[in-house]
C-alpha positions as CSV (number, residue, x, y, z in Angstrom):
1,F,1.0,32.9,-39.5
2,M,4.1,31.7,-41.2
3,L,6.1,29.7,-38.6
4,G,8.7,27.2,-39.8
5,M,11.1,24.8,-38.1
6,A,13.7,27.6,-37.8
7,G,11.4,29.4,-35.5
8,A,9.6,32.8,-35.4
9,N,8.7,35.5,-33.0
10,C,5.8,34.6,-30.7
11,L,3.1,36.9,-29.4
12,Q,1.8,37.0,-25.9
13,A,-1.4,35.1,-25.0
14,E,-4.4,37.2,-25.9
15,Q,-6.5,34.7,-27.8
16,R,-6.7,30.9,-27.7
17,I,-7.5,28.5,-30.4
18,P,-9.3,25.3,-29.2
19,I,-7.7,22.2,-30.6
20,S,-8.7,18.6,-30.0
21,K,-6.5,16.7,-27.5
22,D,-5.9,14.0,-30.0
23,V,-4.1,16.4,-32.3
24,I,-1.4,17.1,-29.7
25,T,-1.1,13.6,-28.3
26,S,2.2,12.0,-29.2
27,S,1.9,9.1,-31.6
28,S,4.1,7.1,-29.3
29,A,1.9,7.6,-26.3
30,S,1.0,3.9,-26.1
31,A,4.6,2.8,-26.7
32,M,7.1,2.2,-24.0
33,W,8.4,5.4,-22.5
34,F,11.8,5.5,-20.7
35,I,14.1,8.5,-20.0
36,R,17.8,7.8,-20.5
37,D,19.0,9.9,-17.6
38,I,21.9,8.5,-15.5
39,C,20.8,10.3,-12.3
40,G,17.2,9.2,-12.7
41,I,18.2,5.6,-13.4
42,V,20.5,5.5,-10.4
43,C,17.7,6.9,-8.2
44,A,15.2,4.4,-9.5
45,V,17.6,1.5,-8.8
46,I,18.2,2.8,-5.3
47,T,14.5,2.9,-4.7
48,W,14.1,-0.7,-5.7
49,L,17.2,-1.7,-3.6
50,L,15.8,0.0,-0.5
51,L,12.5,-1.8,-1.0
52,L,14.3,-5.1,-1.3
53,Y,16.2,-4.4,1.9
54,A,13.0,-3.7,3.7
55,E,11.6,-6.9,2.3
56,F,14.6,-8.9,3.5
57,V,14.5,-7.5,7.1
58,V,10.8,-7.9,7.5
59,L,10.7,-11.5,6.2
60,F,14.0,-13.0,7.5
61,V,14.6,-11.0,10.6
62,M,11.1,-10.4,12.0
63,L,8.4,-12.6,10.5
64,L,10.0,-16.0,9.8
65,P,11.6,-16.4,13.2
66,S,8.4,-15.4,14.9
67,K,6.6,-18.0,17.0
68,N,3.2,-16.6,16.2
69,L,2.3,-18.1,12.9
70,M,-0.9,-16.0,12.4
71,Y,1.0,-12.8,13.1
72,S,3.6,-13.7,10.5
73,I,1.0,-14.7,7.8
74,V,-1.2,-11.6,8.3
75,N,1.7,-9.1,8.4
76,G,3.7,-10.8,5.7
77,T,0.7,-10.9,3.3
78,L,-0.1,-7.2,4.0
79,F,3.5,-6.0,3.6
80,N,4.0,-7.9,0.4
81,I,0.8,-6.7,-1.2
82,L,1.7,-3.1,-0.4
83,A,5.2,-3.6,-1.6
84,F,3.9,-5.1,-4.9
85,L,1.5,-2.2,-5.4
86,A,4.3,0.3,-4.6
87,L,6.7,-1.3,-7.2
88,A,3.9,-1.6,-9.8
89,S,3.0,2.1,-9.3
90,H,6.7,3.1,-9.6
91,L,7.0,1.2,-12.9
92,R,3.9,2.8,-14.3
93,A,5.0,6.2,-13.2
94,M,8.4,5.7,-14.8
95,C,7.3,4.0,-18.0
96,T,4.2,6.0,-18.9
97,D,4.4,8.9,-21.3
98,P,3.6,11.8,-18.9
99,G,1.9,13.8,-21.7
100,A,4.7,14.8,-24.1
101,V,3.7,17.1,-26.9
102,P,4.8,15.8,-30.3
103,K,8.3,16.9,-31.0
104,G,9.1,19.0,-34.0
105,N,5.5,19.5,-35.2
106,A,5.9,23.3,-35.5
107,T,6.3,23.1,-39.3
108,K,4.7,25.3,-41.9
109,E,2.6,22.5,-43.3
110,Y,1.3,21.4,-39.9
111,I,0.4,25.0,-38.9
112,E,-1.4,25.5,-42.2
113,S,-3.4,22.4,-41.4
114,L,-4.7,24.1,-38.3
115,Q,-6.6,26.6,-40.5
116,L,-5.8,29.6,-38.3
117,K,-7.4,33.0,-39.0
118,P,-5.2,35.7,-40.5
119,G,-3.0,37.4,-38.0
120,Q,-3.1,34.5,-35.5
121,V,0.3,32.9,-34.4
122,V,0.8,29.8,-32.4
123,Y,3.4,29.6,-29.7
124,K,6.4,27.4,-30.5
125,C,8.8,26.0,-27.9
126,P,12.3,27.0,-29.1
127,K,13.9,24.1,-27.4
128,C,12.0,21.1,-28.9
129,C,10.3,22.8,-31.9
130,S,6.8,21.8,-30.7
131,I,3.5,23.7,-30.8
132,K,3.0,24.4,-27.1
133,P,-0.5,24.1,-25.6
134,D,-1.6,25.9,-22.5
135,R,-0.3,24.6,-19.2
136,A,2.6,22.7,-21.0
137,H,6.1,23.3,-19.8
138,H,9.5,22.2,-21.3
139,C,11.5,19.7,-19.2
140,S,15.2,20.0,-19.6
141,V,15.7,16.4,-18.6
142,C,13.1,14.8,-20.8
143,K,13.8,17.3,-23.5
144,R,10.1,17.6,-24.3
145,C,7.2,19.8,-23.5
146,I,4.9,18.0,-21.0
147,R,1.2,18.7,-20.7
148,K,0.3,19.8,-17.1
149,M,3.8,19.1,-16.0
150,D,4.0,19.2,-12.2
151,H,7.7,18.5,-11.7
152,H,10.5,16.1,-12.8
153,C,11.1,13.4,-10.2
154,P,14.4,11.6,-10.3
155,W,13.1,8.8,-8.1
156,V,10.7,7.7,-10.9
157,N,13.1,8.9,-13.6
158,N,10.3,10.8,-15.3
159,C,8.2,13.9,-15.3
160,V,5.0,13.9,-13.4
161,G,2.4,15.1,-15.8
162,E,-1.1,14.7,-17.1
163,N,-0.9,11.0,-18.0
164,N,1.1,9.5,-15.1
165,Q,0.2,11.7,-12.1
166,K,-2.2,9.0,-10.8
167,Y,0.6,6.4,-10.7
168,F,3.0,8.9,-8.9
169,V,0.3,9.6,-6.3
170,L,-0.3,5.9,-5.7
171,F,3.5,5.3,-5.5
172,T,3.9,7.9,-2.7
173,M,0.8,6.6,-0.9
174,Y,1.9,2.9,-1.0
175,I,5.4,3.8,0.1
176,A,4.1,5.8,3.0
177,L,1.8,2.9,4.0
178,I,4.6,0.3,3.7
179,S,7.0,2.5,5.7
180,F,4.4,3.0,8.5
181,H,3.7,-0.8,8.6
182,A,7.4,-1.6,8.7
183,L,8.0,0.9,11.6
184,L,5.1,-0.7,13.6
185,M,6.6,-4.2,13.1
186,V,10.1,-3.0,14.2
187,V,8.6,-1.5,17.4
188,F,6.8,-4.8,18.1
189,H,9.8,-6.9,17.3
190,F,12.0,-4.8,19.7
191,L,9.5,-5.2,22.5
192,Y,9.3,-9.0,21.7
193,C,13.1,-9.3,21.8
194,F,13.4,-7.4,25.1
195,E,10.9,-9.6,26.8
196,D,12.4,-12.8,25.3
197,D,15.9,-14.1,24.7
198,W,17.6,-12.1,21.9
199,T,19.2,-15.3,20.6
200,K,15.8,-16.8,20.0
201,C,13.9,-13.8,18.5
202,S,15.9,-13.8,15.3
203,S,17.9,-16.0,13.0
204,F,20.8,-13.6,13.2
205,S,23.1,-12.7,16.1
206,P,21.8,-10.0,18.5
207,P,24.2,-7.3,17.3
208,A,23.4,-8.0,13.6
209,T,19.6,-8.0,14.4
210,V,19.9,-4.6,16.2
211,I,21.8,-3.1,13.3
212,L,19.4,-4.4,10.7
213,L,16.3,-3.2,12.6
214,I,17.8,0.3,13.3
215,L,18.6,0.7,9.6
216,L,15.1,-0.3,8.6
217,C,13.7,2.0,11.3
218,F,15.7,4.9,9.9
219,E,14.7,4.1,6.3
220,G,11.1,3.7,7.2
221,L,10.9,7.0,9.1
222,L,12.7,8.9,6.4
223,F,10.5,7.5,3.6
224,L,7.3,7.9,5.7
225,I,8.0,11.6,6.2
226,F,9.1,12.3,2.6
227,T,6.4,10.4,0.8
228,S,3.6,11.6,3.1
229,V,4.6,15.2,2.3
230,M,4.7,14.4,-1.4
231,F,1.4,12.7,-1.3
232,G,-0.2,15.6,0.5
233,T,1.2,18.2,-1.9
234,Q,0.1,16.1,-4.9
235,V,-3.5,15.7,-3.6
236,H,-3.6,19.5,-2.8
237,S,-2.3,20.2,-6.3
238,I,-4.9,18.0,-7.9
239,C,-7.8,19.5,-5.8
240,T,-6.8,23.1,-6.6
241,D,-6.1,22.1,-10.3
242,E,-2.7,23.9,-10.1
243,T,0.5,22.1,-10.9
244,G,3.7,22.6,-8.9
245,I,5.3,24.7,-11.6
246,E,2.3,26.9,-11.9
247,Q,2.3,27.5,-8.1
248,L,6.0,28.2,-8.2
249,K,5.8,30.6,-11.0
250,K,2.6,32.1,-9.7
251,E,1.1,31.8,-13.2
252,E,-2.1,33.6,-14.0
253,R,-5.1,31.1,-14.0
254,R,-6.6,31.1,-17.5
255,W,-8.4,27.8,-17.3
256,A,-11.9,27.0,-16.0
257,K,-12.3,26.4,-12.3
258,K,-13.8,23.1,-11.3
259,T,-14.8,21.4,-8.1
260,K,-12.2,19.4,-6.1
261,W,-14.2,16.2,-6.9
262,M,-14.1,16.9,-10.6
263,N,-10.4,17.5,-10.4
264,M,-9.8,14.2,-8.6
265,R,-11.9,12.4,-11.3
266,A,-9.9,14.1,-14.0
267,V,-6.7,12.5,-12.7
268,F,-8.0,9.1,-11.4
269,G,-10.8,8.5,-13.9
270,H,-14.6,8.5,-14.2
271,P,-16.4,7.4,-12.1
272,F,-15.0,6.7,-8.6
273,S,-14.2,3.0,-8.0
274,L,-11.6,0.8,-6.4
275,L,-9.7,1.0,-9.7
276,W,-8.6,4.5,-8.5
277,F,-6.2,2.6,-6.2
278,S,-4.9,0.2,-8.8
279,P,-1.7,1.0,-10.7
280,F,-2.8,-1.5,-13.4
281,S,-5.9,0.6,-14.3
282,T,-5.5,3.4,-16.9
283,P,-7.7,6.3,-15.9
284,D,-10.8,6.8,-18.0
285,H,-10.9,10.6,-18.5
286,G,-14.2,10.4,-20.4
287,K,-14.6,12.8,-23.3
288,A,-11.3,14.3,-24.5
289,E,-10.6,17.8,-23.2
290,T,-10.2,20.6,-25.6
291,Y,-6.7,22.1,-25.4
292,Q,-5.7,25.6,-26.1
293,Y,-2.9,26.8,-28.2
294,V,-1.5,30.1,-27.1
295,V,-1.6,32.7,-29.9
């Protein structure tokens, strides 16, 4: 089973060697993770700017000029809580190691330490020189093999994988909720302005108010559709325990089939609690899974 850094021929998967998850967890998993990709950074900045624009219109165009104090307090509090949770989820999804396999660990010494049986060969990724476990795929943007990689999302400037899928799902959910909430407030504000004097229903001029509200309506509708679809596909992917890449490539299922509830707990943590909806809570996956190295 001689396999050095220069690489060697790999055999197709016929046997699998169980290896503890800790062995293939990057030593920098707890450190800050950030992908230096210009496209991803620009998309992430745009996401924050669009949220700031929505915050500006909601507060200074619709809520603060409102004569109904209770309406402004309730909707302002709800909108800001959702916005805060959305931004926190975005940061966690962007700055969490998605499940990168240690880079360059396919050395002769390391493979010898696995104590493989004669004739067994581990699979090596030729791009990042890593020993590649089952269900891991190489990301050309992150330049790493990612465990249970679903896809690379430029909007969070990161891969969506085993360790950060929860935060990505929360991000899409909270963006969908905040978009729906903003659209409702835009509709109510238009009705209010039509019934009242346009010069009194906003601190801005009527033309400026209309333009700001239409832009927010377009933004909210676009993000509501996009994030709702993403949220639905992610939940379906979790329930079926099949990543986006595995579905796209129609890969043969070689892992144990579990119930939908078990799959949800595997992503959001054991047991079910309100912490499932918190971007500040790291999922407790319970006992570490046994990963398989293709041989």
